[in-house]
N, C-alpha and C positions, 0 to 999 in steps of 0.2 A: 660453619659460619659462612664460608665462601659460597656454598650451595644456596644458602638462604638469601644471600645478597644477590646472587645471580638470578634466583627465582623472582625476587622483588623487582629487579631491573627489567627482566623479561615481561613481567606482569604489567609494569608501568608502560612499557612500549606497546604492548598489545591492547591495553585498556581503551585508548581512544578509538581504535578500529572496532572493538567489540561494543563499546557503549554508544557510539553514534551510528545508527543504521541509515545514514543519509537523511538528515533532517530537512533536506531540500525536497519539498513536495513536488515541485516541477520536474526535478530529475527523476524521482521515483515514478511519477506518472508516465514518463517515457520509458524508463527501464523496465517497468512491470507491464508494459504494453497496453496500458489503459487507453492510450490515444488511438490504438488500432481500431477499437470498436466504438468508443465514445467521442472520438474526434480530438484534435489537438488542444482545444479549449473546453472540452466537455459539453459543448452545446450543439454539436452536429454529429449525430450517431451514424455509424456505417450502414445500418439497416433500419428501416422505419420502425420496427418493433423493439429496437434497443433504446434504453432510456438516455435522455439528455440529462446529465448529472450535474452540470455547472450550477453552482449556487444552492444546491440541495443542502439541507440541514446536516451538519457534520455528524451528529450522533446517529441519525438515520442511515447515512452512508456507511458509517463504521459498523453498525448492527447488521446491515445487509451483507457486507463483506465477511464479517465474522460468521454469520449464519450460512453463507455459501461455503465458506472454508470448512466449517464443521459438518456440513451436510444437513443442518437443521432447515435450510431453505433449499429446495430442490425442484422448484416450479419454474415455469416460463423458460427464459433463456439462461437460467442460472448454471446449466450444464456447460455453457461456453466459458463461464468464469471459473468453474470448479477446477479446470485444468491448469489455471494460472495461480489460484489462491494458495495452493500449497507452497508456492515460492515466495509468499509475502508474509513476513512476520507480523505479529499482533501490533508491535510498535510501529512498523511501517504502515499498517492499516490505519492507525491513528493519525500519522503524519499525512497520509493520502486524503483521509476524510477532511482534515482541517484545510488542506490545499484546495480540494474540490469545492468545499463550501464557500471559499473566497473567490472562486471563478465567477465571471459575469455570465448570467444566464442568457 
């Protein structure tokens, strides 16, 4: 019984860290280095052929990130993002897409 109570207590302590992958899109945008190529506000890309992503449709952004992560999209500059996308969970992709969609173009 003591082992069960200890397990439940430990799970309760760990749950917030596991369940909340940083719901703050702005923080994720910086932590996952999106700002390095797309600019701090998503509207001034590092290179002329990198997309300005601010204000883009959230579902579109999410699909592009998921496709780059899975390898379904491997054209253009997607290779630059492929090296980062394995560090971004699907839930974080969703949070990032919502954040980017709300940025002013």
